[in-house]
C-alpha positions in Angstrom: 30.6 23.3 7.5 28.8 24.3 4.4 26.4 27.3 4.7 23.4 25.6 2.9 20.9 23.3 4.4 20.4 19.7 3.4 18.0 19.0 1.1 15.3 16.8 2.6 13.7 13.8 0.8 10.7 15.8 -1.1 13.2 17.5 -2.7 15.3 14.8 -3.5 12.9 12.7 -5.2 11.7 15.8 -6.9 15.0 16.1 -9.0 15.4 12.4 -9.4 11.7 12.5 -11.0 12.6 15.4 -13.2 15.7 13.8 -14.3 13.9 10.5 -15.0 11.4 12.8 -17.3 14.4 14.1 -18.7 15.7 11.0 -20.0 12.2 9.6 -21.1 12.2 12.8 -23.4 15.6 12.5 -24.9 15.3 8.6 -25.4 12.0 9.4 -27.0 12.9 12.6 -29.1 16.1 11.6 -30.0 15.5 7.9 -30.6 19.4 7.0 -30.4 20.4 3.2 -31.8 22.3 0.7 -30.2 23.8 0.7 -26.4 23.1 4.4 -26.3 19.4 3.6 -25.9 19.9 0.7 -23.4 21.8 3.0 -21.1 19.2 6.0 -21.4 16.6 3.3 -20.5 18.4 2.3 -17.8 18.9 5.5 -16.6 15.2 6.3 -16.9 14.4 2.9 -14.7 17.2 3.9 -12.0 16.5 7.4 -11.7 12.3 6.4 -11.3 13.6 3.6 -8.7 15.4 6.3 -6.6 12.3 8.6 -6.6 10.0 6.2 -5.6 12.5 5.4 -2.8 12.9 9.2 -1.9 9.0 9.5 -1.6 8.8 6.6 0.5 11.4 8.0 2.5 9.5 11.2 2.8 6.4 9.6 3.7 8.4 7.8 6.2 9.2 10.6 7.8 5.9 12.2 8.1 5.0 9.2 10.4 7.6 10.2 12.8 5.3 13.6 13.5 2.6 13.8 16.0 -0.7 11.9 14.8 -3.4 13.9 13.4 -6.9 13.6 14.9 -8.0 11.1 12.6 -5.7 8.7 13.5 -5.4 6.9 16.9 -2.6 6.8 19.0 0.1 4.0 18.2 -0.1 1.3 20.8 -4.0 1.9 21.9 -5.3 -1.5 21.7 -3.0 -3.1 24.5 -2.9 -6.4 22.3 0.9 -7.9 22.3 2.1 -10.3 19.6 1.6 -13.1 22.4 -1.7 -12.6 22.5 -2.3 -12.4 18.8 -0.5 -16.0 18.6 -3.0 -17.5 21.0 -6.1 -16.3 19.6 -8.2 -18.6 17.4 -8.6 -17.0 13.8 -12.2 -18.9 13.7 -13.0 -17.2 17.2 -12.2 -13.5 15.4 -14.0 -14.3 12.5 -17.2 -15.4 14.1 -17.2 -12.2 16.1 -16.2 -9.9 12.8 -19.5 -11.3 11.0 -22.6 -10.3 11.3 -24.9 -12.5 13.2 -21.9 -14.7 14.5 -21.7 -17.0 11.4 -18.1 -17.4 10.4 -17.7 -18.3 6.6 -14.3 -18.7 5.0 -13.4 -18.8 1.5 -13.5 -22.8 1.0 -17.1 -22.4 2.6 -17.9 -19.6 0.0 -16.3 -22.3 -2.7 -19.1 -24.6 -2.0 -22.1 -22.9 -1.0 -25.1 -22.9 -3.4 -26.1 -19.4 -4.1 -29.9 -20.3 -4.4 -29.6 -21.5 -0.8 -28.3 -18.0 0.3 -31.1 -15.8 -1.3 -33.4 -18.8 0.6 -31.5 -17.7 4.1 -31.5 -14.0 3.3 -35.4 -14.3 2.4 -35.9 -16.3 5.3 -33.7 -13.7 7.7 -35.5 -10.9 6.0 -31.8 -9.8 4.6 -31.5 -7.6 1.7 -29.1 -8.5 -1.1 -28.3 -4.8 -1.5 
């Protein structure tokens, strides 16, 4: 048993990012020729990737904590995967759009902008 506590992901990420910066500074300041520059560049990329993974691990560990006041509780919607598969995407789109008019990307490609402006003025909608 060791007397030192095991470092958490944030500490490891800080060490990996400092080592990556050190490799980058060494590469830029020293400017070695040949294979040594390739090795330093690969070490920099590897340490940068390790730091990124460790930051993601630290964020994931934070997710396990109690949710904040501004986030809804997990699983509070009561919709399972079977219900989501059975939903008609066009019906959901119609519910989400204002006025119940569902518009997909293909429809937007063929709409004449002048007709949209005329419809907005007819319905007294502002373009802003």
